[in-house]
MDTraj code that builds the backbone (N, CA, C; nanometers):
import mdtraj as md
import numpy as np

residues = "UNK UNK UNK UNK UNK UNK UNK UNK UNK UNK UNK UNK UNK UNK UNK UNK UNK UNK UNK UNK UNK UNK UNK UNK UNK UNK UNK UNK UNK UNK UNK UNK UNK UNK UNK UNK UNK UNK UNK UNK UNK UNK UNK UNK UNK UNK UNK UNK UNK UNK UNK UNK UNK UNK UNK UNK UNK UNK UNK UNK UNK UNK UNK UNK UNK UNK UNK UNK UNK UNK UNK UNK UNK UNK UNK UNK UNK UNK UNK UNK UNK UNK UNK UNK UNK UNK UNK UNK UNK UNK UNK UNK UNK UNK UNK UNK UNK UNK UNK UNK UNK UNK UNK UNK UNK UNK UNK UNK UNK UNK UNK UNK UNK UNK UNK UNK UNK UNK UNK UNK UNK UNK UNK UNK UNK UNK UNK UNK UNK UNK UNK UNK UNK UNK UNK UNK UNK UNK UNK UNK UNK UNK UNK UNK UNK UNK UNK UNK UNK UNK UNK UNK UNK UNK UNK UNK UNK UNK UNK UNK UNK UNK UNK UNK UNK UNK UNK UNK UNK UNK UNK UNK UNK UNK UNK UNK UNK UNK UNK UNK UNK UNK UNK UNK UNK UNK UNK UNK UNK UNK UNK UNK UNK UNK UNK UNK UNK UNK UNK UNK UNK UNK UNK UNK UNK UNK UNK UNK UNK UNK UNK UNK UNK UNK UNK UNK UNK UNK".split()
xyz = np.array([
    [0.0741, -0.1108, -0.0175],
    [-0.0408, -0.0064, 0.0231],
    [0.0952, 0.1239, 0.0226],
    [-0.0150, 0.2110, -0.0867],
    [0.1162, 0.3509, 0.0052],
    [0.0398, 0.4384, -0.0216],
    [0.0976, 0.6076, -0.0120],
    [-0.0365, 0.7098, 0.0628],
    [-0.1649, 0.7491, -0.0884],
    [-0.0593, 0.7201, -0.1827],
    [-0.1276, 0.8107, -0.3181],
    [-0.1841, 0.7338, -0.3873],
    [-0.3137, 0.7430, -0.4479],
    [-0.3536, 0.7020, -0.5310],
    [-0.3874, 0.7659, -0.6573],
    [-0.3073, 0.7978, -0.7997],
    [-0.3367, 0.8500, -0.8914],
    [-0.4115, 0.8045, -0.9971],
    [-0.5070, 0.8132, -1.0030],
    [-0.6471, 0.7852, -1.1352],
    [-0.5888, 0.8460, -1.2631],
    [-0.5802, 0.7543, -1.3428],
    [-0.5550, 0.7867, -1.4878],
    [-0.6253, 0.7627, -1.5954],
    [-0.6205, 0.8437, -1.7117],
    [-0.6878, 0.7876, -1.8283],
    [-0.5411, 0.6480, -1.8820],
    [-0.6375, 0.5507, -2.0249],
    [-0.5380, 0.5255, -2.1090],
    [-0.4267, 0.6181, -2.1830],
    [-0.3306, 0.4904, -2.1227],
    [-0.1899, 0.5989, -2.1398],
    [-0.1942, 0.5932, -2.2916],
    [-0.2451, 0.5449, -2.3783],
    [-0.1947, 0.5619, -2.5614],
    [-0.2262, 0.7059, -2.5224],
    [-0.3971, 0.7429, -2.4997],
    [-0.4034, 0.8998, -2.5757],
    [-0.3886, 0.9683, -2.4144],
    [-0.3918, 0.9472, -2.3284],
    [-0.4100, 1.0875, -2.1491],
    [-0.3251, 1.1573, -2.1448],
    [-0.2800, 1.2330, -2.2516],
    [-0.1677, 1.3380, -2.2067],
    [-0.1498, 1.3818, -2.0363],
    [-0.2382, 1.4239, -2.0051],
    [-0.2584, 1.4687, -1.9029],
    [-0.2383, 1.3872, -1.7766],
    [-0.2518, 1.2401, -1.7777],
    [-0.2203, 1.1247, -1.6938],
    [-0.0825, 1.1181, -1.7128],
    [-0.0165, 1.1478, -1.8153],
    [0.0788, 1.0895, -1.8016],
    [0.1651, 1.2445, -1.7429],
    [0.1451, 1.3313, -1.7200],
    [0.2494, 1.4589, -1.6888],
    [0.2624, 1.3966, -1.5449],
    [0.1377, 1.3610, -1.4529],
    [0.1989, 1.3667, -1.2792],
    [0.2501, 1.2345, -1.3149],
    [0.1673, 1.1271, -1.3678],
    [0.2644, 0.9827, -1.3029],
    [0.3991, 0.9518, -1.3799],
    [0.4429, 1.0473, -1.4969],
    [0.5796, 1.0558, -1.4907],
    [0.6611, 1.1310, -1.4099],
    [0.5926, 1.2474, -1.3590],
    [0.6618, 1.3141, -1.2544],
    [0.7154, 1.2284, -1.1174],
    [0.5985, 1.1619, -1.0550],
    [0.5926, 1.0851, -0.9733],
    [0.6951, 0.9537, -0.9817],
    [0.6995, 0.9024, -1.1270],
    [0.7632, 0.7784, -1.1441],
    [0.9331, 0.8183, -1.1689],
    [0.9621, 0.9593, -1.2047],
    [1.0910, 0.9944, -1.2432],
    [1.1531, 1.0449, -1.0258],
    [1.0910, 1.1011, -0.9637],
    [1.0824, 1.1315, -0.8065],
    [1.0852, 1.0356, -0.7490],
    [1.0956, 0.9183, -0.7833],
    [1.0552, 0.8317, -0.7217],
    [0.9533, 0.8109, -0.5982],
    [0.8861, 0.8231, -0.6222],
    [0.7082, 0.8410, -0.5374],
    [0.6442, 0.7808, -0.5207],
    [0.6488, 0.6869, -0.4426],
    [0.5210, 0.5687, -0.4809],
    [0.3842, 0.6162, -0.3941],
    [0.3509, 0.5242, -0.5637],
    [0.1893, 0.5340, -0.5601],
    [0.1165, 0.4224, -0.6402],
    [0.0074, 0.4106, -0.5954],
    [-0.0970, 0.3030, -0.6834],
    [-0.1791, 0.3640, -0.7804],
    [-0.1605, 0.3259, -0.9113],
    [-0.2324, 0.3543, -0.9997],
    [-0.3508, 0.2800, -1.0488],
    [-0.4752, 0.3427, -1.0925],
    [-0.6101, 0.3198, -1.0620],
    [-0.6153, 0.3642, -1.2907],
    [-0.6568, 0.3104, -1.3366],
    [-0.6719, 0.3542, -1.4518],
    [-0.8372, 0.3227, -1.4995],
    [-0.9040, 0.4229, -1.5202],
    [-1.0054, 0.4363, -1.5646],
    [-0.9845, 0.4864, -1.7382],
    [-1.0505, 0.3536, -1.8202],
    [-1.0609, 0.3398, -1.9660],
    [-1.1540, 0.4436, -2.0052],
    [-1.1205, 0.5460, -2.1115],
    [-1.1844, 0.6868, -2.1153],
    [-1.2799, 0.6839, -2.2214],
    [-1.4044, 0.7317, -2.1990],
    [-1.5198, 0.7297, -2.3012],
    [-1.5986, 0.5685, -2.2779],
    [-1.5569, 0.4865, -2.2236],
    [-1.6504, 0.3391, -2.1680],
    [-1.7629, 0.3745, -2.1851],
    [-1.8252, 0.2096, -2.1525],
    [-1.9522, 0.2738, -2.1307],
    [-1.9827, 0.2853, -1.9570],
    [-1.9509, 0.2921, -1.8926],
    [-1.8815, 0.3001, -1.7881],
    [-1.8128, 0.4335, -1.7365],
    [-1.7918, 0.4727, -1.7910],
    [-1.6497, 0.6035, -1.7808],
    [-1.7698, 0.7283, -1.7369],
    [-1.8993, 0.8000, -1.7418],
    [-1.9358, 0.8808, -1.6817],
    [-1.9635, 0.8505, -1.5344],
    [-1.9574, 0.6951, -1.4927],
    [-2.0498, 0.6646, -1.3608],
    [-1.9194, 0.6521, -1.2656],
    [-1.8377, 0.5588, -1.3346],
    [-1.6602, 0.5670, -1.2414],
    [-1.5894, 0.6919, -1.2619],
    [-1.5874, 0.8373, -1.3807],
    [-1.5684, 0.9047, -1.3331],
    [-1.5640, 0.9931, -1.2096],
    [-1.7345, 1.0105, -1.1779],
    [-1.7979, 1.0759, -1.1111],
    [-1.7818, 1.0241, -0.9319],
    [-1.7398, 0.8726, -0.9550],
    [-1.6858, 0.8656, -0.8582],
    [-1.5699, 0.9204, -0.7646],
    [-1.5068, 0.9866, -0.8863],
    [-1.3865, 1.0207, -0.7714],
    [-1.2730, 1.1601, -0.8556],
    [-1.3944, 1.1976, -0.9591],
    [-1.3511, 1.3469, -1.0246],
    [-1.4319, 1.4336, -1.0112],
    [-1.4969, 1.5392, -0.9438],
    [-1.5400, 1.6679, -0.9167],
    [-1.5420, 1.6962, -1.0790],
    [-1.4410, 1.7088, -1.1796],
    [-1.4314, 1.7550, -1.2698],
    [-1.4572, 1.7318, -1.3589],
    [-1.4925, 1.5413, -1.3389],
    [-1.5011, 1.4156, -1.4197],
    [-1.4081, 1.4308, -1.5496],
    [-1.2657, 1.4634, -1.4968],
    [-1.1440, 1.4763, -1.5943],
    [-1.0630, 1.3967, -1.5255],
    [-0.9208, 1.3091, -1.5753],
    [-0.8570, 1.2704, -1.5228],
    [-0.7150, 1.3816, -1.5279],
    [-0.6308, 1.3651, -1.5179],
    [-0.5941, 1.2607, -1.3632],
    [-0.6582, 1.2998, -1.2312],
    [-0.6802, 1.2692, -1.1747],
    [-0.7066, 1.2506, -1.0006],
    [-0.5984, 1.1977, -0.9270],
    [-0.5307, 1.2855, -0.7844],
    [-0.4527, 1.2285, -0.6865],
    [-0.5185, 1.2217, -0.5815],
    [-0.5497, 1.1162, -0.5372],
    [-0.6176, 1.0735, -0.3889],
    [-0.5007, 1.0840, -0.2679],
    [-0.5002, 1.1706, -0.1900],
    [-0.4356, 1.1065, -0.0647],
    [-0.4943, 1.1316, 0.0520],
    [-0.5078, 1.0052, 0.1229],
    [-0.6306, 1.0264, 0.2401],
    [-0.7619, 1.0626, 0.2446],
    [-0.7968, 1.1804, 0.2592],
    [-0.8834, 1.2305, 0.2632],
    [-0.9333, 1.3571, 0.1614],
    [-0.7888, 1.3467, 0.1402],
    [-0.7574, 1.4295, 0.0044],
    [-0.8287, 1.4175, -0.1130],
    [-0.8489, 1.5158, -0.1742],
    [-0.8846, 1.5019, -0.3953],
    [-0.8464, 1.5977, -0.4210],
    [-0.7062, 1.5742, -0.5153],
    [-0.6481, 1.6716, -0.6617],
    [-0.7302, 1.6603, -0.7621],
    [-0.7660, 1.7522, -0.8402],
    [-0.8252, 1.6786, -0.9654],
    [-0.7472, 1.7378, -1.0669],
    [-0.6298, 1.8506, -1.1047],
    [-0.6019, 1.8913, -1.1887],
    [-0.4344, 1.8800, -1.1815],
    [-0.4209, 1.8514, -1.3362],
    [-0.2328, 1.8088, -1.3287],
    [-0.1430, 1.9280, -1.2518],
    [-0.1872, 2.0315, -1.2750],
    [-0.0503, 2.1234, -1.2129],
    [-0.0556, 2.1139, -1.0606],
    [-0.2071, 2.1251, -1.0127],
    [-0.2062, 2.0813, -0.8518],
    [-0.1349, 1.9397, -0.8314],
    [-0.1794, 1.8624, -0.8684],
    [-0.1450, 1.7442, -0.8525],
    [0.0148, 1.7568, -0.8063],
    [0.0949, 1.8031, -0.9193],
    [0.2057, 1.8120, -0.9577],
    [0.3081, 1.9088, -0.8224],
    [0.2090, 2.0289, -0.7870],
    [0.2851, 2.1761, -0.7219],
    [0.2828, 2.0786, -0.5617],
    [0.1452, 2.0358, -0.5442],
    [0.1663, 1.9259, -0.4410],
    [0.2725, 1.7788, -0.3897],
    [0.3397, 1.7375, -0.4899],
    [0.3623, 1.6254, -0.4864],
    [0.5142, 1.6829, -0.4827],
    [0.5547, 1.7846, -0.5366],
    [0.6928, 1.8709, -0.5358],
    [0.6885, 1.9210, -0.4272],
    [0.5917, 1.9663, -0.2872],
    [0.5887, 2.0177, -0.2101],
    [0.6164, 1.9453, -0.1000],
    [0.5479, 1.8100, -0.0946],
    [0.5354, 1.7435, -0.0087],
    [0.6704, 1.6413, 0.0249],
    [0.7575, 1.6517, -0.1226],
    [0.8896, 1.5835, -0.1513],
    [1.0121, 1.6178, -0.2142],
    [1.0382, 1.7465, -0.1238],
    [1.1353, 1.8507, -0.1801],
    [1.2407, 1.7512, -0.2599],
    [1.3038, 1.6213, -0.1800],
    [1.4069, 1.6325, -0.2263],
    [1.3576, 1.4972, -0.3409],
    [1.2575, 1.5130, -0.3812],
    [1.2801, 1.4376, -0.5546],
    [1.3089, 1.5414, -0.6348],
    [1.3339, 1.6683, -0.5789],
    [1.3663, 1.7928, -0.7041],
    [1.2900, 1.7889, -0.8395],
    [1.1680, 1.7771, -0.8185],
    [1.0345, 1.8346, -0.9312],
    [1.0550, 1.9721, -0.9536],
    [1.1584, 2.1105, -0.8747],
    [1.1577, 2.2410, -0.9353],
    [1.3128, 2.2671, -0.9000],
    [1.3143, 2.3059, -0.9732],
    [1.4744, 2.3563, -0.9812],
    [1.5375, 2.4383, -0.8359],
    [1.6345, 2.4191, -0.7996],
    [1.6348, 2.5078, -0.6635],
    [1.6828, 2.6528, -0.6819],
    [1.7428, 2.6588, -0.7970],
    [1.7764, 2.8534, -0.8848],
    [1.6906, 2.8876, -0.8202],
    [1.6628, 2.9750, -0.7627],
    [1.5074, 3.0795, -0.7739],
    [1.4840, 3.0891, -0.9036],
    [1.5709, 3.1498, -1.0434],
    [1.5395, 3.1854, -1.1743],
    [1.5073, 3.0901, -1.2170],
    [1.5892, 2.9746, -1.2105],
    [1.5674, 2.8923, -1.2934],
    [1.3819, 2.8192, -1.2667],
    [1.3763, 2.8096, -1.1360],
    [1.2501, 2.7446, -1.0594],
    [1.1555, 2.8696, -1.1180],
    [1.1578, 3.0117, -1.1355],
    [1.0449, 3.0560, -1.1600],
    [1.0191, 3.0719, -1.3402],
    [1.1476, 3.0264, -1.4409],
    [1.1348, 3.0083, -1.5503],
    [1.0337, 2.8305, -1.5542],
    [1.0997, 2.7601, -1.5049],
    [1.0160, 2.6677, -1.4703],
    [0.8846, 2.6321, -1.4787],
    [0.8453, 2.7876, -1.3737],
    [0.6684, 2.7177, -1.3223],
    [0.6637, 2.7766, -1.5143],
    [0.7275, 2.9242, -1.5235],
    [0.6841, 3.0004, -1.7101],
    [0.6029, 2.9247, -1.8008],
    [0.6897, 2.8438, -1.7327],
    [0.7061, 2.7795, -1.9552],
    [0.6012, 2.5958, -1.9153],
    [0.5410, 2.5873, -1.8056],
    [0.5079, 2.4634, -1.7478],
    [0.3649, 2.5669, -1.7818],
    [0.3096, 2.6814, -1.6946],
    [0.2057, 2.7229, -1.7340],
    [0.1821, 2.7696, -1.8744],
    [0.2295, 2.7946, -1.9694],
    [0.2306, 2.8041, -2.1198],
    [0.2164, 2.7152, -2.1739],
    [0.2545, 2.5537, -2.0971],
    [0.2284, 2.4489, -2.1627],
    [0.1026, 2.4251, -2.1179],
    [0.0540, 2.4580, -1.9697],
    [-0.0619, 2.4015, -1.9510],
    [-0.1738, 2.4397, -2.0026],
    [-0.1449, 2.5936, -2.0788],
    [-0.2982, 2.6625, -2.1337],
    [-0.2711, 2.6584, -2.2423],
    [-0.1711, 2.6431, -2.3325],
    [-0.1552, 2.6872, -2.4626],
    [-0.1241, 2.6181, -2.5644],
    [-0.1081, 2.6395, -2.7301],
    [-0.0521, 2.5084, -2.7614],
    [-0.1799, 2.3964, -2.8161],
    [-0.2441, 2.5064, -2.8201],
    [-0.4122, 2.4438, -2.8956],
    [-0.4279, 2.3835, -2.9756],
    [-0.3286, 2.4468, -3.1093],
    [-0.3653, 2.3855, -3.2316],
    [-0.2856, 2.2267, -3.2500],
    [-0.1531, 2.2459, -3.1769],
    [-0.0946, 2.0983, -3.1691],
    [-0.1690, 2.0132, -3.1312],
    [-0.1988, 2.0775, -2.9913],
    [-0.2763, 2.0076, -2.8985],
    [-0.4187, 1.9045, -2.9864],
    [-0.4719, 2.0255, -3.0645],
    [-0.6004, 1.9395, -3.1576],
    [-0.5510, 1.8899, -3.3180],
    [-0.4522, 1.8964, -3.3465],
    [-0.4332, 1.8221, -3.4338],
    [-0.3168, 1.6869, -3.5028],
    [-0.2541, 1.7708, -3.3492],
    [-0.2068, 1.6008, -3.3513],
    [-0.1703, 1.5562, -3.1867],
    [-0.3269, 1.4754, -3.1988],
    [-0.3605, 1.4038, -3.0590],
    [-0.2187, 1.2851, -3.0296],
    [-0.2258, 1.2717, -2.8680],
    [-0.1353, 1.2037, -2.8161],
    [-0.1476, 1.0627, -2.8668],
    [-0.0957, 0.9539, -2.9394],
    [-0.1546, 0.8672, -2.9487],
    [-0.0472, 0.7439, -2.9949],
    [0.0387, 0.7086, -2.9063],
    [0.2267, 0.6511, -2.8908],
    [0.1772, 0.5211, -2.9778],
    [0.0719, 0.4406, -2.9674],
    [0.0822, 0.3357, -3.0710],
    [0.0856, 0.3322, -3.2418],
    [0.0835, 0.4595, -3.2638],
    [0.0491, 0.5360, -3.4506],
    [0.1697, 0.6075, -3.4954],
    [0.1921, 0.5452, -3.6173],
    [0.2928, 0.6858, -3.6552],
    [0.2600, 0.7171, -3.7678],
    [0.2854, 0.8579, -3.7366],
    [0.1893, 0.9151, -3.8822],
    [0.2872, 1.0241, -3.9511],
    [0.3776, 1.0445, -3.9900],
    [0.4743, 1.1228, -4.0811],
    [0.4106, 1.2289, -4.1206],
    [0.4055, 1.2994, -4.1713],
    [0.3147, 1.4498, -4.2675],
    [0.1841, 1.4543, -4.2299],
    [0.1264, 1.3749, -4.1184],
    [0.0102, 1.4296, -4.0669],
    [-0.0042, 1.5734, -3.9541],
    [-0.0757, 1.5898, -3.9742],
    [-0.1304, 1.6716, -3.8377],
    [-0.1017, 1.8559, -3.8589],
    [-0.0574, 1.8926, -3.9759],
    [-0.0227, 2.0378, -3.9856],
    [-0.1246, 2.0800, -3.9980],
    [-0.2027, 2.1057, -3.9263],
    [-0.3213, 2.1890, -3.9510],
    [-0.2832, 2.2998, -3.8775],
    [-0.3624, 2.4626, -3.9221],
    [-0.3101, 2.5526, -3.9398],
    [-0.2670, 2.5738, -3.7524],
    [-0.1637, 2.6427, -3.7392],
    [-0.1519, 2.7058, -3.6647],
    [-0.0163, 2.6070, -3.5697],
    [-0.0099, 2.4980, -3.6373],
    [0.0757, 2.3730, -3.5616],
    [0.2088, 2.4036, -3.5770],
    [0.2520, 2.5216, -3.6442],
    [0.3935, 2.4706, -3.6950],
    [0.4356, 2.6185, -3.6509],
    [0.3694, 2.7219, -3.5759],
    [0.3308, 2.7782, -3.4797],
    [0.3925, 2.7629, -3.3849],
    [0.3475, 2.6430, -3.3257],
    [0.3405, 2.6145, -3.1791],
    [0.4207, 2.5214, -3.1303],
    [0.5011, 2.4400, -3.2883],
    [0.5975, 2.3785, -3.2392],
    [0.6816, 2.4526, -3.2466],
    [0.7131, 2.5674, -3.3704],
    [0.8752, 2.6706, -3.3286],
    [0.8816, 2.7073, -3.1902],
    [0.7373, 2.7521, -3.0969],
    [0.7168, 2.8273, -2.9537],
    [0.7638, 2.6880, -2.9017],
    [0.7273, 2.6204, -2.9036],
    [0.8052, 2.5043, -2.8065],
    [0.9961, 2.4782, -2.8063],
    [1.0106, 2.4455, -2.9576],
    [1.1335, 2.4154, -2.9548],
    [1.1840, 2.5727, -2.9054],
    [1.1355, 2.7051, -2.8977],
    [1.2144, 2.8019, -2.8304],
    [1.2285, 2.8099, -2.7055],
    [1.1439, 2.7575, -2.6657],
    [1.1249, 2.6909, -2.5014],
    [1.2441, 2.5894, -2.4918],
    [1.2389, 2.5005, -2.5426],
    [1.3411, 2.3953, -2.5282],
    [1.4874, 2.4690, -2.5419],
    [1.5056, 2.4944, -2.6151],
    [1.6376, 2.5553, -2.6740],
    [1.7042, 2.6728, -2.5641],
    [1.6335, 2.7944, -2.5559],
    [1.6203, 2.9008, -2.4362],
    [1.6264, 2.7802, -2.3001],
    [1.5672, 2.7078, -2.2782],
    [1.5756, 2.6547, -2.1286],
    [1.7275, 2.6036, -2.1017],
    [1.7778, 2.5231, -2.2095],
    [1.8796, 2.4051, -2.2444],
    [1.9913, 2.5307, -2.2212],
    [2.0008, 2.6166, -2.2884],
    [2.0793, 2.7171, -2.2888],
    [2.1752, 2.7878, -2.1569],
    [2.0033, 2.8322, -2.0738],
    [2.0557, 2.8653, -1.9961],
    [2.0723, 2.8370, -1.8415],
    [1.9209, 2.7507, -1.8561],
    [1.9613, 2.6495, -1.7186],
    [1.9806, 2.5033, -1.7569],
    [2.0423, 2.4529, -1.9220],
    [2.0262, 2.2883, -1.8801],
    [2.1937, 2.1768, -1.8623],
    [2.3109, 2.3023, -1.7972],
    [2.3893, 2.2241, -1.7410],
    [2.3621, 2.0789, -1.6340],
    [2.4448, 1.9928, -1.6256],
    [2.3963, 1.9284, -1.5322],
    [2.3140, 1.8212, -1.5834],
    [2.2361, 1.8003, -1.7112],
    [2.2298, 1.6946, -1.7810],
    [2.1841, 1.7293, -1.8895],
    [2.0116, 1.5953, -1.9914],
    [1.9911, 1.6631, -2.0906],
    [1.8557, 1.7180, -2.0676],
    [1.8540, 1.7826, -1.9585],
    [1.6989, 1.7777, -1.9568],
    [1.6830, 1.9633, -1.9442],
    [1.5592, 2.0094, -1.9279],
    [1.5508, 2.1621, -1.9745],
    [1.6339, 2.2558, -1.8834],
    [1.6114, 2.1805, -1.7143],
    [1.6714, 2.2153, -1.6310],
    [1.7832, 2.1462, -1.5660],
    [1.8949, 2.0775, -1.6530],
    [1.9482, 1.9924, -1.6467],
    [1.9089, 1.8401, -1.6081],
    [1.8586, 1.8545, -1.4633],
    [1.8088, 1.7404, -1.4461],
    [1.6283, 1.7387, -1.4510],
    [1.5659, 1.6135, -1.4424],
    [1.4344, 1.6400, -1.4423],
    [1.3407, 1.6931, -1.3610],
    [1.2388, 1.7512, -1.4329],
    [1.1739, 1.8826, -1.3146],
    [1.0664, 1.8696, -1.3587],
    [0.9740, 1.8882, -1.3358],
    [0.7617, 1.9102, -1.3550],
    [0.7775, 1.9442, -1.5267],
    [0.8834, 2.0811, -1.4962],
    [0.8749, 2.1080, -1.6578],
    [0.9061, 2.0265, -1.7516],
    [0.9797, 1.9467, -1.7538],
    [0.9724, 1.8200, -1.8608],
    [0.8826, 1.7338, -1.8524],
    [0.7830, 1.7075, -1.7052],
    [0.6730, 1.6084, -1.7291],
    [0.5568, 1.6721, -1.8200],
    [0.5721, 1.8504, -1.8181],
    [0.4886, 1.8940, -1.8978],
    [0.4926, 1.9140, -2.0270],
    [0.6090, 1.8808, -2.0701],
    [0.6020, 1.8674, -2.1778],
    [0.6385, 1.7233, -2.2676],
    [0.6135, 1.6046, -2.1974],
    [0.7194, 1.5303, -2.2243],
    [0.5078, 1.4267, -2.3019],
    [0.4274, 1.5415, -2.3167],
    [0.3225, 1.4666, -2.4018],
    [0.3632, 1.5153, -2.5717],
    [0.4006, 1.6588, -2.5156],
    [0.4796, 1.7053, -2.6945],
    [0.5149, 1.6174, -2.7052],
    [0.6385, 1.5891, -2.6771],
    [0.7573, 1.4637, -2.6969],
    [0.6968, 1.3902, -2.7597],
    [0.5905, 1.3396, -2.7189],
    [0.5235, 1.2193, -2.7858],
    [0.4708, 1.2257, -2.9155],
    [0.4098, 1.3487, -2.8971],
    [0.3165, 1.3841, -3.0516],
    [0.4135, 1.3986, -3.1061],
    [0.5138, 1.4791, -3.1328],
    [0.6298, 1.5133, -3.2434],
    [0.6882, 1.3986, -3.3053],
    [0.7062, 1.3030, -3.1469],
    [0.7160, 1.1547, -3.1988],
    [0.6293, 1.0394, -3.2542],
    [0.5169, 1.0677, -3.2540],
    [0.4455, 0.9895, -3.3460],
    [0.4371, 1.0505, -3.4837],
    [0.4382, 1.2122, -3.4834],
    [0.3964, 1.2944, -3.6561],
    [0.5150, 1.2802, -3.7042],
    [0.6561, 1.2628, -3.6737],
    [0.7561, 1.2357, -3.7159],
    [0.8440, 1.3663, -3.8143],
    [0.7795, 1.5005, -3.6566],
    [0.7905, 1.6253, -3.6935],
    [0.9980, 1.5742, -3.6946],
    [1.0187, 1.7182, -3.7927],
    [1.1923, 1.6996, -3.8526],
    [1.1947, 1.8180, -3.6605],
    [1.2967, 1.7769, -3.6209],
    [1.3556, 1.8856, -3.5920],
    [1.4837, 1.9607, -3.5530],
    [1.5175, 2.0443, -3.5004],
    [1.6238, 2.1064, -3.5154],
    [1.7227, 2.0334, -3.3797],
    [1.8348, 2.0355, -3.3913],
    [1.9230, 1.9427, -3.3424],
    [1.9445, 1.9274, -3.1742],
    [1.9156, 2.0732, -3.1162],
    [1.8732, 2.0572, -2.9670],
    [1.7705, 2.0033, -2.9388],
    [1.6372, 1.9989, -3.0083],
    [1.5241, 2.0104, -2.9500],
    [1.5128, 1.8669, -2.9634],
    [1.5820, 1.7673, -3.1060],
    [1.5743, 1.6594, -3.1640],
    [1.6466, 1.5340, -2.9976],
    [1.7494, 1.6222, -2.9588],
    [1.8378, 1.5463, -2.8355],
    [1.7597, 1.6104, -2.7166],
    [1.6666, 1.6285, -2.7053],
    [1.6038, 1.7138, -2.5725],
    [1.4920, 1.5834, -2.5839],
    [1.3964, 1.5633, -2.7023],
    [1.2899, 1.4932, -2.6983],
    [1.3668, 1.2590, -2.7321],
    [1.4889, 1.2963, -2.7657],
    [1.5363, 1.1673, -2.7193],
    [1.5583, 1.1379, -2.5846],
    [1.6302, 1.2361, -2.5063],
    [1.7004, 1.2083, -2.3606],
    [1.4945, 1.1970, -2.2938],
    [1.4012, 1.2540, -2.3214],
    [1.2735, 1.2373, -2.2463],
    [1.2172, 1.0825, -2.2892],
    [1.2250, 1.0545, -2.4449],
    [1.1642, 0.9258, -2.4730],
    [1.2893, 0.7867, -2.3922],
    [1.4104, 0.8253, -2.3748],
    [1.4775, 0.7371, -2.2971],
    [1.4923, 0.7475, -2.1538],
    [1.3817, 0.8109, -2.0968],
    [1.3646, 0.8144, -1.9788],
    [1.2963, 0.6201, -1.9495],
    [1.3355, 0.5506, -1.8529],
    [1.3386, 0.4472, -1.8417],
    [1.1483, 0.4619, -1.7760],
    [1.0851, 0.5497, -1.7221],
    [0.9254, 0.5798, -1.6832],
    [0.8626, 0.5871, -1.8310],
    [0.9800, 0.6649, -1.8668],
    [0.9025, 0.7017, -2.0484],
    [0.8466, 0.5660, -2.1524],
    [0.9639, 0.5262, -2.0837],
    [0.9646, 0.3950, -2.1849],
    [0.8847, 0.3031, -2.1267],
    [0.8335, 0.2671, -1.9870],
    [0.7435, 0.1826, -1.9479],
    [0.5438, 0.2819, -1.9711],
    [0.5178, 0.3622, -1.9819],
    [0.4097, 0.4066, -2.0216],
    [0.4147, 0.3676, -2.1533],
    [0.5221, 0.3833, -2.2579],
    [0.4697, 0.3810, -2.3565],
    [0.4651, 0.2756, -2.3805],
    [0.5271, 0.1522, -2.3582],
    [0.5536, 0.0191, -2.3539],
    [0.3841, -0.0123, -2.3713],
    [0.3035, 0.0264, -2.2615],
    [0.1737, -0.0179, -2.1337],
    [0.0989, 0.0480, -2.1959],
    [0.1386, 0.1787, -2.3113],
    [0.0355, 0.2184, -2.4325],
    [0.0040, 0.1494, -2.5325],
    [0.1380, 0.1058, -2.5937],
    [0.1247, -0.0328, -2.7134],
    [0.0675, -0.1298, -2.7085],
    [0.0444, -0.2153, -2.5291],
    [-0.0539, -0.3253, -2.4845],
    [-0.1918, -0.2525, -2.4970],
    [-0.1963, -0.1506, -2.5148],
    [-0.3798, -0.1682, -2.4541],
    [-0.4295, -0.1608, -2.5873],
    [-0.5956, -0.2023, -2.5585],
    [-0.6612, -0.2805, -2.6416],
    [-0.7926, -0.1676, -2.6781],
    [-0.8010, -0.1022, -2.5887],
    [-0.8905, 0.0801, -2.5812],
    [-0.8221, 0.1567, -2.7109],
    [-0.9745, 0.1943, -2.8100],
    [-0.9305, 0.2434, -2.9297],
    [-1.0705, 0.3877, -2.8462],
    [-1.0128, 0.5612, -2.9052],
    [-1.0802, 0.6325, -2.8833],
    [-1.0668, 0.6759, -3.0370],
    [-1.1578, 0.6566, -3.1024],
    [-1.2195, 0.6898, -3.2132],
    [-1.1476, 0.8701, -3.2666],
    [-1.1757, 0.9424, -3.1232],
    [-1.1393, 1.1076, -3.1847],
    [-1.0135, 1.1253, -3.2141],
    [-0.9644, 1.0366, -3.1232],
    [-0.7636, 1.0440, -3.1357],
    [-0.7171, 0.9713, -3.2284],
    [-0.8220, 0.9213, -3.3087],
    [-0.7141, 0.8842, -3.4625],
    [-0.7291, 0.9535, -3.5490],
    [-0.5807, 0.9247, -3.6004],
    [-0.5916, 1.0471, -3.7337],
    [-0.5794, 0.9088, -3.8302],
    [-0.6001, 0.9736, -3.9196],
    [-0.6032, 0.8750, -4.0806],
    [-0.4896, 0.8983, -4.1271],
])
top = md.Topology()
chain = top.add_chain()
for i, resn in enumerate(residues, 1):
    res = top.add_residue(resn, chain, resSeq=i)
    for name in ("N", "CA", "C"):
        top.add_atom(name, md.element.get_by_symbol(name[0]), res)
traj = md.Trajectory(xyz[None], top)
């Protein structure tokens, strides 16, 4: 038994579920995983029992329920400072929060046209209106963070932080859609994809049998 239960959706599709799952795994924070298949016949009843927003992910800790991704990640970082889920340096930490919030609220063209679907390889697909601009901004963030704060490791702030967890679904999307990237951005994608926890999630995604039609791109 662990103190935490993390309720997630299908690993192949649920980009928001990946974020805290990956942060907790890389941070060495033990949790019990509960998966609710997205939009199956029992979805409405099952999600209503655990999430006031009717969305995943949800973190349960004793009598406390946290139903929003960044709030979950802030909570676990605060409770487990030794996990290093935010940079120690104040300036780096401020930028890590800024880029995490930008990821949280932005890049709607990229999200809408390139849904997370780890099982697929879709070169040349998904380049709808605004997607190229979103990708350019994402890569600019990655290059800037790596140049300013990346000493000490291959991630945005050197060692893995919540900021990397926030961008992990974009890494997955760019991999699925075989997007050509500049060298620093591709090196970052490769570093995230090589994380043992990311490999574990991806392998589980490929083993799933559920299909969410709205996230299937032909």
